[in-house]
N, C-alpha and C positions, 0 to 999 in steps of 0.2 A: 690631287683633290679629292678628298672625301666624299661619297655620294650622301645625299642628305638622309638624315634618319627614318623619314617617312617614304623614303624611295620604294617603289612597286618591287616585290620579289618573286618574279613570275614562277621561279623553280619551285620555291615551297608551295605555291597555288597549285602548281601541277601533279606535284608529289601527293598533295592532300587528297586532290581528285582521283587519282589511281590507287590511293590506300581506300576510299571509300569503294572504289569498284572492285577491290581484292575483298574487302569485307562482305558486299553483297554476294559476290561469288561464293565464299564461303558459308554466306547464310543459306543459301541456295542449295548447297552440297550437305549442309548439316541438318537441314530439313528432310533431307531425302528426295529432293525434286531436283531435277537438272532440265527439265522439259515443260515447256509452258502446257497446262490442262486446257483441253479445247472443248468448247460448246458444243450444244445439242447439233448444229448443222455440221459440224466439222467431225465430231467423234460419235455422233450416234446418242441414243440415250432411252428414254422411258417416257411414254405417254400415258398419262392414267386418266379415265374418264370416271369423274365421282357423281353419282345420283342422288339427288335430296330424297329423303324419307319423310312422308307427312302421315299423320295419324289417320287421316280420312283417305289418304291414298289419291288425292289430287295435287296439282301443280302448286309448288310453295309460293308465296307471294313474291313478287319481283324485287321488292325492297329488301327481304330478307336474303335473297338470291345475290344480292347486290352488295349486303354487307358481308355475306359469307366469303366472296370474292376479296373484299378489301380486307380481311382479318388473314384470309390465306396469304395474301400478297405481303402483308406485314411480315408474316412469318417466314415467308422465302427472303425478304429482306433481313430479316433478322439473323439467317444462316450466313450470310455474307453475299459477296457479288457473284453468284452460282450461275446466272444467266437463266434460272429457271423462268419460267410463265405460267400465269393464272389466267384463266379466261372463261368466261361464261359462254355455254352453247346451248341453244334453245331454252328454254324454259324451266328446267329442272337439272341441268346438267352442268359441270364444271368442269374443264380439261386442263390438267397440269402436265406441262413439259418439264422435265428434268433431264440435264445433260448428263452424260457419263454412266458408267456402270455401276451396279450395287448401289444405286439410289432409294433403295426401298424404305430407310430413314428417314429421307426426307418427306417422300412422298405419305408415310404414316404421319409424320408430324402435322403435315399440311391439311390433312384429311382429320386428323384428330379433335373431336367435338369439344373437349377441354371444359366440360360443365363439372364444376367444383363444388362441392357441398359439404358443409360440417354437420354431423346429425350425433346424436347422443345414443350410445350403444346400450340396449336393452337385454340382448342375448348373445352368448358367442359360444359356438361348438366346433368341432373338427368336422372338416367339410365334407363328410360322407353323409350319405342320407340316413335319417333317424325316425322314421314315420313308424308311430306307434311304440315307440321307446323313448326313456330319458336319454337324451344326447350326453354322452359319457365324455369325461374330459380325455383328450388325445394323450395316445402313449408318450412317454420321453422320445423324443426324435435320436435317431441314429448320428445324427450330424449336429454339430455344436450351431448355437443360434447364430443367424447371418451368414450361413454356408450354404450355398444353392447348389442343388444337384446339377444343374444346367451350366454350372461354370459362373454364374454371375450375369447371365444376359439379361435377364428382366429382372432388375432390381425391385425390392418391396421396402420403399424406406419408411422410417418411423420419424415421429416428430420429437425436438429436443428443444431445450430452452432453458431459460430462468424466468420464473412467475414473478409478478411484481410483488413487492413488500419483502423481497431478502430471502424468500424461501428457496429451498433447494431441492428439486425435485428427485426423485429416485426412479427406479426401472422395475417393470413388471414384465409378465410373459404372456403371451396368449396361449389357450390350450395346445396350439401345434409347436411350441417352443419358441417363436420369434420373441426376441428382446424388445422391449419398447422402453423410450424413456419417458419421464413424466410428465411433461409439459411442454407447450410452446413458448416462443420467446416474448416476453413484456419488457421494454426498455425500462430501465429505472435510472435514477441519477447516477448511481454507483453501481457497477454490475455486483450480483449477489453472488457469483461465483459460477463455477462452469456447470453445464446441463449434464455433462457425459456422467455416466456410473463410474464409481471407484471400485476397487477390487473387492470391498465389502458389500457391495450394494447386491441387490436380486439377480444382477447381470451376471454375476459370477457363481449363481449357485445354480444347482441342477433344475431344469426346466421342465420336469415331468410332474410337478405340482401346479396347477394353474391358479392364479389369483382371481379369474373371474368365471367360475364355473356357472353352467346354464342352469337353470331350474328344471325340475321334472317336465316330460313332454306336455303336459297338460296344465303346467304353472308357469307363466311367464308375466312376471310382475309387471303391471304397468301397460302390458299389450293388449288392446282391446280388439285387433283385427284379426280373427280367426282365420280368415283366408290367408293372411301373411304369415300366420304359426303353421298352417298345412304347407305352406309353401317351402317354409325354412327349413322344416322336418323333412322334407322330401330333397330338399335342394343338394346337389352332388358338385362341389367344387373341384373335381378332380378331371372332370372332361367338359368338353364345350369351352367356350370362350369367357367364360367366367362371369357373364352378363345375366344374373337373373332379371326374368321379366318385370319390368316396372320399378327396377332400381335406380333408374336414372331421371325419374319422374319426380319434380320438385313438389308437386301438389299433393303428392300420396303421404298420408300421416305416418304409416309405418312401412317399410321395406324390409324384403329379405337381399342380401348381398354376400359376396364372396370376397376372397382376399384377391389382391391384383396378380399375385403369382404366388406358386409353391416356394416355401423355403425349407431347407433341410429336408425336403420331402413330405412337406405337410402343408395343409390349406386348411383357412377356418372360414367358417360363414357366421355371419351375423344377422340380427333383427336389429333394425336402426329406427330410431324415431324420428319426429318430424325434423325438416329442414332450419336448422338456426341460423346458419349463414352461406350466403349465396357466394359464388365465384366473382358476381359482379362487384361485390363489395371489396374483393381485392384490387387496392389500387397500383401497385407494383409489385414484381417478382424479380429475382435476379439469383443468379448461381453464385455460390460463395466456396471458396476453396478452404480445405481441412484448415482447422485453428488449433494448433498444438496447445497452446495456453488455455485455451478452454476446454480442453478433453476431446476435442472432435477429430476422430480421425479419418472421416471421408467428406467428401463434397456434401453441400446443402443447399436448399433454396430458401431464400428469405423472402418472406411474404409480409407486405405492409397493407392494412386495413385502413378504408377510409372511416369516415365518424359513425355512419351507420354501422359498418360492419366491425368495428371496433368495441360499440355498445352491445352488439349482439354476441360478439365471440366472449365478451366479458361475462355475459349471462348464461350463456351454455357451460362455460367453465366452471362459474359458481355453482350451477345446479350439479355439475361432475363432482366437485370438491366436496359438496355436504353430501351426496350418497355416498363418497370415500369415508367420511367421517362418520357417518352412521355405520356402514358395514364395508369394510374394506375389501370383502369379495364380490362386492355387487359389481355385476359389468357395466351400470349405470355411472360407475366411475371414469368410464372411457369416453373420449370423443373421438369419432371416427371422420377420417379424413377420406371423402370419397370423390373418386376421380372417374367419371365416365361410368358410373355404375359399379365401380370398384372400389374396393375399402384400399386405399395406399397405405394407411396406418391406423392404429387406433390407441392412442397413448392415455394412460391414466391420469388425471387430475387429483393431484393427492395434497395440494396445499395452497387454497386459495384460489380468487378469482384472478383472472389474467387479463388486464385492462389496459393495458400498453400499446395494444393495436397492431402488434407482429406476431409473426409465427415463423418458425422455421423447420422445414422438413429435411431429414437426412435419412441415412439406412447404413446398413454393413458395407465396408470401405472396399470389398470385392466388387460389390455390384451397384453401390449408389457412386458410381464414378463421376469424372468432368462432363463425359458427353451426355449421360443422363440427366445430369442436373441442369445441364446446359438446355438441353430439349424440354425438360418439363418447365422450368423457367420461361422460355420462349412461347409453349403455348398457353401458359397462364398469363403472360404479359399482356399480351393483346386479346384478352378476352374469349369467352366462348362462342363457338360457332352456334347460330340461332336455329340451325338444322342439323340435323343426322344425315350422315351422308354414307352410302356403301359403294365400295369399287366394283363399278360396272365392267368394264375392261382395261386391261394392261396390255400395251404393245411397244415392243422394242423397234425404235427408230434406225433405219440405216443413215450412213453419214456417205453415202455413194455420190449423191446430187451435191452436198455441200464440198467434198472432196473436190470435185470438177470445177465448182466456182471458184474455190479456193486456189486451184492451179492457174485459171485465167487469172483471178486477181493479182496472184504473185507475178505472173509474167507481165501483166499491166503495170505493177509497181517497178519491175525491174527496168522496163522500158523508160518509164518517168525517172527513175533515179539515174539511168545511164545517160539520159539527155541532160539533166542538171549537173552531172559530172563532167560532161564534155562542155557544157557550156563555161563553167567554173574554170576549167584547165584553159578553154580557149580565149576567154576575155580578161581572167587575172593571172593566167600563167603561173608561175611559181606561188603566187598568193592563192591560186584555186586548190594547191594541196592542202592548205590550212581548213579551206572549206571543205574539201572531201574528207581528210582525216576526222574533222569535227562532226561530221554526220557518222562516221563509223562510231566513234565514240559515243555519239547519240544512239546509235542502234545497240550497241553492247549495253549501254545501262539500261534502256526501255527493255530489252530481252529480261536480263536481271531481275527488273522489276516485276515484269508480267510473271515470271516463275515464282518470285516470293509472295507475290500477290495470291497466285493460284493457291498455294499450300496454306498461306495465312489467312487469308479471305475468302478462299473459295472462288476467285476469279477464274474465269474461263474464256480463253480465246475464241471469239467468233466471228463471223464474216464481216458484221459491223464493227466489231473491234480493228478489225485488218483496215478496213477502209478508213477508218480514223487515224490509225497509225500513218497509212500513206498518205494521206493529206496534209498530215503534220510534217512531210519531208519538206513542203513547200514553205511552212511556216519557220522550220528551222534554216531553210537556206535564206528566207526573208533576212532573219538576223545577222546573217553572215554579211550579205550584201550591205544591209544599211551600216555598218561598221565599216567595211572595206570602202565604201564610198564617200564617207567622212573623212577616212585616212587620206584619201588621194585627193580629197579636197584640199586638205592642209598642205600637201606636198605641190600641189598647183600654185598654191599661196607663196612658195617658196620657202616654207621651213624645213628643217632638218628632220632626217625620218624619226630619230628616237623621241623627239620632243613631240613630233606629229600622231604618233601613236598613243600618247597620252591626252592630246588634247582632242583627237578625234573619239576617243573613248568617253571622255567626258560628255562629249556632245551625242554621242551615239547611244549610250546606254539608257537616257531618257526615253528616247525615242521605242529602243527596244522594248521597255518595261511597259510603256504604255500599250503598245501593240499586242504584247503577250497578256497583259491583264485584260484586255478588251476580249481576246480570244477566250482566257479563260472564265470569264465571267460568263460570257455566251455558252461555253460548255457546261458550266455549273447549272445556269437555269435552264436548259434544254436538258440535262440530267433529272432534275427534279420534278420538271412538268412532264417529260416523256416518259413512256414504257418500252419494254422491250428491245428490239433493235437498234430504235432511236437513241435510247439511253444508254446501251453500249457503245454507239458511236460518240456519245458525249464524252463518257467515261474514259476512252481510249484518248480522244483529243485533248481533254484536260490533263492527263497525265502526261503526255508529251510535251505540251507547252511548260510545264514545270519544269521536265526535264531539259527542254531548251534553254530556259533560264540557265540552268546550272551549267549545261555546256558551255554557253556564249560566255560566262563570267568565269568559269574556272578552268577553261581549256582554251578556248579561240583567243581570247585578249591575251592571256598569258604567253600562249604559242606565238603571236604574232610579236610580243615584246622581246620574246627569245631571238627570234630570226632577224629581227633590226638590229642587231648587236653581229649579224654574222657579214663577212665581207659580200657575199652575194646579192643580199638585200639591202645592206647598209649603203652600197656604193652605186644602187640602182641599175644593177645588171638588166638588160635588156628582155630577158626572160623570167625576170622576178616579178614583174607586173607592177613595179613601182620605179618604173625608170622615170625621171623628171623630164628627161626631153621629149618622152612620149607623152607625159599627162600635161605639159604646157602647150598652150593653145599657140599655133604659128601666128606671125603678125600678118596681117591681111594687107598685101600690096595691091590689090586692084582698088582700091579707095583712091579716088582722085586727090592730089593735093592740095593742101589748104592755098587759096589764094591772099594776097597782101597787096595791099592797095597804097597808093601815094595821095598824100593830100596835094591838090593842086596848089601852085603859088599864087 
């Protein structure tokens, strides 16, 4: 008799599960990571103390410190599940704990002020001091535009896009030879073409002739602040941290500022006008991969303004465009993007206002890579810090104490796992082998998941995570017990083993799903409401709960179905754990016999 069409095929289910495990193992090897990453308490790391700086030297307001902690925490979460912690200490300190070595990038991102400003350019020159003399255009760089003498470690992006109205922007060069695209993105009903310069654009021309030369030393059209003029002429952008005094102050009408970094061996300095758009007007920021169709060879950061920001951005691009129409060599045709007091880029606005409310920042492909674009979008996405911070101390954290605790935890976990295995083998006998094997499969999948998440999401295994994984052993064992007891109930009722396997599964799977759903919801709520180690415990427990469902559905049940077809289990061997004679309750002979009465005549 042929089996029904909808008959379960446990062999295929097991093959599918093993294929998934092989793929996960291959993905871990492909990522180049075959061991889990460890957290601060197990692998050590870095502890940085950031101290808030105020203009009057007094302690900052408590609400601003709380806001800074929230923003830093969001930036940490934006980098992935890295087990980093941000906490306020005292009235003016914030302590950041970052696990692992080489985490300076994370620390810098957390402490970056991220004050974004859009200002119109009024003067531009080479970054060398020019006091008492007219700032001359910089000589042609020895390296091509976009090439960095430091190997592209600190990119200096430019802005690119297609302005509204269908105009196609072109590129110009700063006195130091950096190529800049013409405008920033404005959405139109139909794309107006690529913002990337073509071979015939000025980007392909020698950069020795600047398009925006600065006026003689005493002639800066539109600049009314003589102190800023003196500061600009004396400014040296080839030394120091490139942050000119007052360049990050949004209340100053005119400021002098340096480029964010040298490019091609040169740096530029600027006189910038009043702030026209603040970073608070940026509603969202995201890293975008290269788009060959639009001629973009590098990563970029897409910005979207709110209603106020879109209007202000349209006004400043209108003024810059009008300046270009009147005098193409005027520096006022450029709009500078200023981040933390340094000019990230200063593109020329050549053709019309940009009123779409979006902008795109990009740069040379060798420097504006995925990491830089992601980091820049991350700090801009969550807003600027309300305070400026300096690094008061940086300490390396040892993992000795955590290693001792890990050893004790693993010993406790091994003892608990051993007791579970002994109980399963003693009580369920042959069926207990299925439970033990299921635990092994769950452990392998959990290990692979932790490795993959460590490379893909920055997940680091810490003591709270390990506690969650050990606790999950009991959750996984509960699922096996529910199914096995349902199966034994079916056999006690006198049904055949193969039919009992399916009937018991129908009754047990609902109980298993409900129990796992409750555990997962509890872990989910705890993860979002808690912080630090408690959140790590919740994450591990939620992960293993999902893995428990996969193992029970794709391994435990199909394995029992296959074993039911063997003589050892099918005929109820005494060591199989499914012996009907042991499962049936013996008849109670101690009860008194029923009395019979006869009716009297």
